[in-house]
N, CA, C and O atoms as a printed pandas DataFrame, in Angstrom:
     atom_number atom_name residue_name chain_id  residue_number  x_coord  y_coord  z_coord
0              1         N          MET        A               1   -7.215  -19.784   13.072
1              2        CA          MET        A               1   -8.142  -18.307   12.197
2              3         C          MET        A               1   -7.473  -18.227   10.836
3              4         O          MET        A               1   -6.247  -18.113   10.815
4              5         N          SER        A               2   -8.062  -18.268    9.851
5              6        CA          SER        A               2   -7.762  -18.422    8.350
6              7         C          SER        A               2   -7.437  -17.007    8.177
7              8         O          SER        A               2   -7.679  -16.046    8.907
8              9         N          THR        A               3   -6.535  -17.128    6.492
9             10        CA          THR        A               3   -5.970  -16.524    5.908
10            11         C          THR        A               3   -6.794  -15.427    5.258
11            12         O          THR        A               3   -7.655  -15.967    4.563
12            13         N          ILE        A               4   -6.859  -14.373    5.215
13            14        CA          ILE        A               4   -7.519  -13.085    4.858
14            15         C          ILE        A               4   -7.119  -13.165    2.951
15            16         O          ILE        A               4   -6.084  -13.172    2.283
16            17         N          GLU        A               5   -8.558  -13.212    2.670
17            18        CA          GLU        A               5   -8.126  -13.134    1.370
18            19         C          GLU        A               5   -8.909  -12.194    0.157
19            20         O          GLU        A               5  -10.038  -12.594   -0.129
20            21         N          LEU        A               6   -8.430  -11.030   -0.550
21            22        CA          LEU        A               6   -9.527  -10.345   -0.971
22            23         C          LEU        A               6   -8.655  -10.132   -2.014
23            24         O          LEU        A               6   -7.435  -10.240   -1.894
24            25         N          ASN        A               7   -9.253   -9.818   -3.086
25            26        CA          ASN        A               7   -9.061   -9.522   -4.372
26            27         C          ASN        A               7   -9.944   -8.007   -5.096
27            28         O          ASN        A               7  -11.120   -7.844   -4.769
28            29         N          ILE        A               8   -9.437   -7.241   -5.819
29            30        CA          ILE        A               8  -10.002   -6.303   -6.517
30            31         C          ILE        A               8   -9.714   -5.919   -7.690
31            32         O          ILE        A               8   -8.995   -4.921   -7.634
32            33         N          TYR        A               9   -9.986   -6.313   -8.956
33            34        CA          TYR        A               9   -9.271   -6.116  -10.305
34            35         C          TYR        A               9  -10.220   -5.974  -11.157
35            36         O          TYR        A               9  -11.351   -6.453  -11.077
36            37         N          PRO        A              10   -9.603   -5.040  -12.337
37            38        CA          PRO        A              10  -10.930   -4.470  -13.783
38            39         C          PRO        A              10  -10.673   -5.971  -15.087
39            40         O          PRO        A              10   -9.720   -6.695  -15.377
40            41         N          GLU        A              11  -11.608   -5.887  -15.390
41            42        CA          GLU        A              11  -10.859   -6.968  -16.647
42            43         C          GLU        A              11  -12.241   -6.057  -17.687
43            44         O          GLU        A              11  -13.368   -5.722  -17.321
44            45         N          ILE        A              12  -11.583   -5.886  -18.993
45            46        CA          ILE        A              12  -12.097   -5.303  -20.261
46            47         C          ILE        A              12  -12.739   -6.931  -20.943
47            48         O          ILE        A              12  -12.223   -8.014  -21.222
48            49         N          VAL        A              13  -14.362   -6.248  -21.006
49            50        CA          VAL        A              13  -15.667   -7.678  -21.641
50            51         C          VAL        A              13  -15.261   -7.121  -23.191
51            52         O          VAL        A              13  -15.059   -5.989  -23.631
52            53         N          ASP        A              14  -15.244   -8.294  -23.723
53            54        CA          ASP        A              14  -15.893   -7.513  -25.513
54            55         C          ASP        A              14  -14.627   -6.508  -25.512
55            56         O          ASP        A              14  -15.018   -5.997  -24.462
56            57         N          GLY        A              15  -13.895   -6.062  -25.684
57            58        CA          GLY        A              15  -13.327   -5.166  -25.800
58            59         C          GLY        A              15  -13.381   -3.940  -25.371
59            60         O          GLY        A              15  -12.468   -3.116  -25.327
60            61         N          ARG        A              16  -14.695   -3.811  -24.988
61            62        CA          ARG        A              16  -15.311   -2.074  -24.795
62            63         C          ARG        A              16  -16.081   -2.211  -23.233
63            64         O          ARG        A              16  -16.178   -1.150  -22.617
64            65         N          HIS        A              17  -16.479   -3.117  -22.750
65            66        CA          HIS        A              17  -16.813   -2.831  -21.046
66            67         C          HIS        A              17  -16.206   -3.028  -20.020
67            68         O          HIS        A              17  -15.449   -3.994  -19.919
68            69         N          ILE        A              18  -16.354   -2.377  -19.280
69            70        CA          ILE        A              18  -14.900   -2.813  -18.201
70            71         C          ILE        A              18  -15.591   -3.367  -16.973
71            72         O          ILE        A              18  -15.992   -2.478  -16.221
72            73         N          VAL        A              19  -15.823   -4.551  -16.593
73            74        CA          VAL        A              19  -16.020   -5.189  -15.460
74            75         C          VAL        A              19  -15.298   -4.934  -13.936
75            76         O          VAL        A              19  -14.232   -5.514  -14.145
76            77         N          VAL        A              20  -15.232   -4.582  -12.950
77            78        CA          VAL        A              20  -14.770   -4.782  -11.687
78            79         C          VAL        A              20  -14.935   -6.135  -10.987
79            80         O          VAL        A              20  -16.035   -6.618  -11.256
80            81         N          THR        A              21  -14.454   -6.634  -10.459
81            82        CA          THR        A              21  -14.493   -8.186   -9.628
82            83         C          THR        A              21  -13.821   -7.856   -8.222
83            84         O          THR        A              21  -12.648   -7.593   -7.955
84            85         N          VAL        A              22  -15.092   -7.969   -7.309
85            86        CA          VAL        A              22  -14.588   -7.526   -6.049
86            87         C          VAL        A              22  -14.722   -9.278   -5.677
87            88         O          VAL        A              22  -15.838   -9.735   -5.925
88            89         N          SER        A              23  -13.873  -10.103   -5.211
89            90        CA          SER        A              23  -13.793  -11.296   -4.829
90            91         C          SER        A              23  -12.803  -11.711   -2.962
91            92         O          SER        A              23  -11.743  -11.299   -2.490
92            93         N          GLY        A              24  -13.708  -12.534   -2.526
93            94        CA          GLY        A              24  -12.904  -13.025   -1.294
94            95         C          GLY        A              24  -13.336  -13.644   -0.438
95            96         O          GLY        A              24  -14.504  -13.431   -0.113
96            97         N          ASN        A              25  -12.642  -14.542    0.180
97            98        CA          ASN        A              25  -13.704  -15.409    1.345
98            99         C          ASN        A              25  -14.128  -14.359    2.610
99           100         O          ASN        A              25  -13.857  -13.163    2.711
100          101         N          ARG        A              26  -14.849  -15.182    3.487
101          102        CA          ARG        A              26  -15.376  -14.639    4.182
102          103         C          ARG        A              26  -14.887  -13.127    5.075
103          104         O          ARG        A              26  -15.397  -12.016    5.221
104          105         N          GLU        A              27  -13.386  -13.928    5.635
105          106        CA          GLU        A              27  -12.442  -12.664    6.176
106          107         C          GLU        A              27  -12.370  -11.237    5.443
107          108         O          GLU        A              27  -12.393  -10.120    5.961
108          109         N          GLY        A              28  -12.278  -11.592    4.098
109          110        CA          GLY        A              28  -11.958  -10.702    3.301
110          111         C          GLY        A              28  -12.627   -9.511    3.162
111          112         O          GLY        A              28  -12.242   -8.346    3.058
112          113         N          LEU        A              29  -13.601   -9.987    3.178
113          114        CA          LEU        A              29  -15.102   -9.074    2.435
114          115         C          LEU        A              29  -15.361   -8.951    4.016
115          116         O          LEU        A              29  -15.108   -7.811    4.404
116          117         N          ILE        A              30  -15.566   -9.359    4.495
117          118        CA          ILE        A              30  -15.530   -8.676    6.383
118          119         C          ILE        A              30  -14.846   -7.346    6.694
119          120         O          ILE        A              30  -15.418   -6.337    7.105
120          121         N          VAL        A              31  -13.630   -7.475    6.459
121          122        CA          VAL        A              31  -12.480   -6.594    6.080
122          123         C          VAL        A              31  -12.849   -5.150    5.359
123          124         O          VAL        A              31  -12.655   -3.996    5.744
124          125         N          LEU        A              32  -13.642   -5.836    3.793
125          126        CA          LEU        A              32  -13.486   -4.622    3.284
126          127         C          LEU        A              32  -14.876   -3.706    3.350
127          128         O          LEU        A              32  -14.938   -2.571    2.879
128          129         N          ALA        A              33  -16.215   -4.531    4.153
129          130        CA          ALA        A              33  -16.981   -4.007    4.812
130          131         C          ALA        A              33  -17.284   -3.119    5.552
131          132         O          ALA        A              33  -18.186   -2.290    5.668
132          133         N          LYS        A              34  -15.648   -3.654    6.456
133          134        CA          LYS        A              34  -16.138   -2.546    7.643
134          135         C          LYS        A              34  -14.715   -1.255    7.332
135          136         O          LYS        A              34  -14.338   -0.605    8.307
136          137         N          ILE        A              35  -14.049   -1.011    5.955
137          138        CA          ILE        A              35  -13.156   -0.162    5.825
138          139         C          ILE        A              35  -13.963    0.927    5.235
139          140         O          ILE        A              35  -13.834    2.148    5.316
140          141         N          ILE        A              36  -15.229   -0.153    4.335
141          142        CA          ILE        A              36  -15.956    0.587    3.996
142          143         C          ILE        A              36  -16.955    2.119    4.903
143          144         O          ILE        A              36  -17.378    3.247    4.649
144          145         N          SER        A              37  -16.886    1.157    5.991
145          146        CA          SER        A              37  -18.136    1.235    6.802
146          147         C          SER        A              37  -17.201    2.739    7.389
147          148         O          SER        A              37  -17.591    3.902    7.488
148          149         N          ASP        A              38  -16.218    2.286    7.615
149          150        CA          ASP        A              38  -15.085    3.601    8.315
150          151         C          ASP        A              38  -14.974    4.807    7.538
151          152         O          ASP        A              38  -14.941    5.963    7.959
152          153         N          VAL        A              39  -14.914    4.338    6.191
153          154        CA          VAL        A              39  -14.530    6.200    5.407
154          155         C          VAL        A              39  -15.847    7.007    5.744
155          156         O          VAL        A              39  -15.819    8.208    6.012
156          157         N          ALA        A              40  -17.275    6.073    5.700
157          158        CA          ALA        A              40  -18.373    6.213    4.983
158          159         C          ALA        A              40  -18.580    7.678    6.809
159          160         O          ALA        A              40  -18.766    8.894    6.792
160          161         N          LEU        A              41  -18.387    6.516    8.256
161          162        CA          LEU        A              41  -18.432    7.017    8.993
162          163         C          LEU        A              41  -17.917    8.084    9.577
163          164         O          LEU        A              41  -18.497    8.766   10.422
164          165         N          ALA        A              42  -16.258    8.356    8.934
165          166        CA          ALA        A              42  -15.283    9.155    9.555
166          167         C          ALA        A              42  -15.919   10.817    9.435
167          168         O          ALA        A              42  -16.392   11.535    8.554
168          169         N          ASP        A              43  -15.553   10.924   11.122
169          170        CA          ASP        A              43  -15.963   12.606   11.444
170          171         C          ASP        A              43  -15.200   13.616   10.511
171          172         O          ASP        A              43  -14.421   14.065   11.352
172          173         N          GLN        A              44  -14.809   14.455    9.044
173          174        CA          GLN        A              44  -14.127   15.101    8.642
174          175         C          GLN        A              44  -13.794   16.151    9.001
175          176         O          GLN        A              44  -12.717   16.672    8.711
176          177         N          THR        A              45  -14.925   16.784    9.901
177          178        CA          THR        A              45  -14.580   17.730   10.391
178          179         C          THR        A              45  -13.326   17.632   12.194
179          180         O          THR        A              45  -12.811   18.390   13.016
180          181         N          LYS        A              46  -13.423   16.417   11.930
181          182        CA          LYS        A              46  -12.202   16.416   13.255
182          183         C          LYS        A              46  -11.065   15.694   12.954
183          184         O          LYS        A              46  -10.662   14.981   13.873
184          185         N          MET        A              47  -10.292   15.673   11.691
185          186        CA          MET        A              47   -9.700   15.366   11.238
186          187         C          MET        A              47   -8.453   16.359   10.579
187          188         O          MET        A              47   -8.019   16.289    9.429
188          189         N          PRO        A              48   -7.965   17.406   11.783
189          190        CA          PRO        A              48   -6.819   18.451   11.228
190          191         C          PRO        A              48   -5.894   18.162   10.363
191          192         O          PRO        A              48   -5.165   19.075    9.977
192          193         N          ASP        A              49   -5.716   16.843    9.868
193          194        CA          ASP        A              49   -4.220   16.654    8.575
194          195         C          ASP        A              49   -5.004   17.194    7.445
195          196         O          ASP        A              49   -4.389   17.363    6.392
196          197         N          MET        A              50   -6.521   17.555    7.498
197          198        CA          MET        A              50   -7.349   17.227    6.148
198          199         C          MET        A              50   -7.644   18.955    5.937
199          200         O          MET        A              50   -7.974   19.599    6.933
200          201         N          GLU        A              51   -7.521   19.569    4.748
201          202        CA          GLU        A              51   -8.093   20.736    4.304
202          203         C          GLU        A              51   -9.287   20.944    3.908
203          204         O          GLU        A              51   -9.857   19.856    3.819
204          205         N          SER        A              52   -9.976   21.819    3.615
205          206        CA          SER        A              52  -11.045   22.647    3.961
206          207         C          SER        A              52  -11.084   22.119    2.151
207          208         O          SER        A              52  -10.328   22.590    1.302
208          209         N          GLY        A              53  -12.135   21.072    1.888
209          210        CA          GLY        A              53  -12.402   21.004    0.241
210          211         C          GLY        A              53  -11.994   19.693    0.038
211          212         O          GLY        A              53  -12.557   18.947   -0.764
212          213         N          ASP        A              54  -10.631   19.236    1.019
213          214        CA          ASP        A              54  -10.288   17.592    0.702
214          215         C          ASP        A              54  -11.841   16.654    0.857
215          216         O          ASP        A              54  -12.939   17.001    1.289
216          217         N          HIS        A              55  -11.271   15.136    0.205
217          218        CA          HIS        A              55  -12.228   13.797    0.285
218          219         C          HIS        A              55  -11.560   12.903    0.978
219          220         O          HIS        A              55  -10.742   12.206    0.377
220          221         N          TYR        A              56  -11.799   12.697    2.653
221          222        CA          TYR        A              56  -11.355   11.043    3.271
222          223         C          TYR        A              56  -11.383    9.920    2.325
223          224         O          TYR        A              56  -12.190    9.285    1.648
224          225         N          HIS        A              57   -9.867    9.980    2.647
225          226        CA          HIS        A              57   -9.862    8.016    1.462
226          227         C          HIS        A              57   -9.070    7.284    2.148
227          228         O          HIS        A              57   -8.527    7.512    3.229
228          229         N          ILE        A              58   -9.021    6.288    1.393
229          230        CA          ILE        A              58   -8.118    5.085    1.789
230          231         C          ILE        A              58   -7.739    4.619    0.684
231          232         O          ILE        A              58   -8.523    4.575   -0.265
232          233         N          HIS        A              59   -6.084    4.048    0.559
233          234        CA          HIS        A              59   -5.824    3.561   -0.287
234          235         C          HIS        A              59   -5.270    1.656   -0.169
235          236         O          HIS        A              59   -4.460    1.092    0.567
236          237         N          LEU        A              60   -6.051    1.225   -1.127
237          238        CA          LEU        A              60   -5.518   -0.382   -0.719
238          239         C          LEU        A              60   -4.784   -0.944   -1.454
239          240         O          LEU        A              60   -5.196   -1.022   -2.611
240          241         N          HIS        A              61   -3.511   -1.530   -1.176
241          242        CA          HIS        A              61   -2.299   -1.839   -1.986
242          243         C          HIS        A              61   -2.627   -3.254   -2.370
243          244         O          HIS        A              61   -3.332   -3.972   -1.660
244          245         N          PRO        A              62   -2.012   -3.705   -3.704
245          246        CA          PRO        A              62   -1.854   -5.368   -4.003
246          247         C          PRO        A              62   -0.465   -5.660   -2.784
247          248         O          PRO        A              62    0.293   -4.777   -2.381
248          249         N          GLU        A              63   -0.430   -6.888   -2.447
249          250        CA          GLU        A              63    0.403   -7.333   -1.658
250          251         C          GLU        A              63    0.255   -6.677   -0.330
251          252         O          GLU        A              63    0.885   -7.238    0.566
252          253         N          ASP        A              64   -0.421   -5.632    0.009
253          254        CA          ASP        A              64   -0.382   -5.414    1.589
254          255         C          ASP        A              64   -2.213   -5.816    1.916
255          256         O          ASP        A              64   -2.650   -6.966    1.939
256          257         N          GLN        A              65   -2.994   -4.638    2.125
257          258        CA          GLN        A              65   -4.410   -5.576    1.820
258          259         C          GLN        A              65   -4.951   -6.452    0.939
259          260         O          GLN        A              65   -5.854   -7.256    1.168
260          261         N          LEU        A              66   -4.295   -6.247   -0.203
261          262        CA          LEU        A              66   -4.899   -6.953   -1.460
262          263         C          LEU        A              66   -4.069   -7.658   -1.874
263          264         O          LEU        A              66   -2.889   -7.372   -2.073
264          265         N          SER        A              67   -4.776   -8.977   -2.103
265          266        CA          SER        A              67   -3.690   -9.864   -2.975
266          267         C          SER        A              67   -3.524   -9.030   -4.231
267          268         O          SER        A              67   -4.181   -8.107   -4.710
268          269         N          ASP        A              68   -2.012   -9.906   -4.740
269          270        CA          ASP        A              68   -0.671   -9.617   -5.220
270          271         C          ASP        A              68   -1.651   -9.469   -6.596
271          272         O          ASP        A              68   -1.350   -8.451   -7.218
272          273         N          CYS        A              69   -2.632  -10.156   -7.152
273          274        CA          CYS        A              69   -3.493  -10.087   -8.253
274          275         C          CYS        A              69   -4.213   -8.790   -8.880
275          276         O          CYS        A              69   -4.608   -8.499  -10.009
276          277         N          SER        A              70   -4.201   -7.977   -7.308
277          278        CA          SER        A              70   -5.371   -6.770   -7.314
278          279         C          SER        A              70   -4.731   -5.567   -8.173
279          280         O          SER        A              70   -3.544   -5.713   -8.464
280          281         N          CYS        A              71   -4.983   -5.109   -8.345
281          282        CA          CYS        A              71   -4.960   -3.153   -8.686
282          283         C          CYS        A              71   -5.203   -2.946   -7.858
283          284         O          CYS        A              71   -5.866   -3.668   -7.113
284          285         N          GLU        A              72   -4.592   -1.402   -7.511
285          286        CA          GLU        A              72   -4.567   -0.281   -6.114
286          287         C          GLU        A              72   -6.283    0.435   -6.270
287          288         O          GLU        A              72   -6.988    0.641   -7.258
288          289         N          VAL        A              73   -6.433    0.599   -5.229
289          290        CA          VAL        A              73   -8.158    0.577   -5.117
290          291         C          VAL        A              73   -8.094    1.982   -4.050
291          292         O          VAL        A              73   -7.180    2.063   -3.229
292          293         N          GLN        A              74   -8.943    2.844   -4.136
293          294        CA          GLN        A              74   -9.241    4.093   -3.577
294          295         C          GLN        A              74  -10.248    4.370   -3.231
295          296         O          GLN        A              74  -11.097    4.498   -4.114
296          297         N          ILE        A              75  -10.591    4.559   -2.049
297          298        CA          ILE        A              75  -12.095    4.382   -1.523
298          299         C          ILE        A              75  -12.050    5.951   -0.807
299          300         O          ILE        A              75  -11.514    6.392    0.209
300          301         N          THR        A              76  -12.772    6.458   -1.722
301          302        CA          THR        A              76  -12.942    8.130   -1.613
302          303         C          THR        A              76  -14.744    8.190   -0.928
303          304         O          THR        A              76  -15.642    7.482   -1.384
304          305         N          ARG        A              77  -14.962    9.363    0.412
305          306        CA          ARG        A              77  -16.018   10.361    0.196
306          307         C          ARG        A              77  -16.259   10.741   -0.706
307          308         O          ARG        A              77  -15.275   10.680   -1.442
308          309         N          ALA        A              78  -17.482   11.357   -1.399
309          310        CA          ALA        A              78  -17.858   12.264   -2.265
310          311         C          ALA        A              78  -17.846   13.524   -1.653
311          312         O          ALA        A              78  -17.436   14.612   -2.059
312          313         N          ASP        A              79  -18.347   13.195   -0.648
313          314        CA          ASP        A              79  -18.311   14.813    0.127
314          315         C          ASP        A              79  -16.988   15.194    0.587
315          316         O          ASP        A              79  -16.148   14.418    1.042
316          317         N          ALA        A              80  -16.858   16.505    0.429
317          318        CA          ALA        A              80  -15.714   16.968    0.786
318          319         C          ALA        A              80  -15.733   17.268    2.618
319          320         O          ALA        A              80  -16.702   16.870    3.265
320          321         N          LYS        A              81  -14.591   17.981    3.296
321          322        CA          LYS        A              81  -14.753   18.527    4.439
322          323         C          LYS        A              81  -15.149   19.672    3.906
323          324         O          LYS        A              81  -15.136   19.981    2.715
324          325         N          PRO        A              82  -15.589   20.450    5.044
325          326        CA          PRO        A              82  -16.025   21.617    4.647
326          327         C          PRO        A              82  -15.570   22.689    5.280
327          328         O          PRO        A              82  -15.949   23.811    4.946
């Protein structure tokens, strides 16, 4: 089994444009796709720790889920818990 590699980091181009780069090996990109899918499919109404109006989200941390050259990433549902 190969090591999971996943990098997400911003770059400033021409001193004014921000580009976010997402790169990874096959396994890392599959893990990211699953995380995004899990957030999208989560039933916020069945989450007792969430208050009404809260948005379900997951944090990805450098040196944890992401490589050490990555920045902190938050994946958030746009719709709030009713």
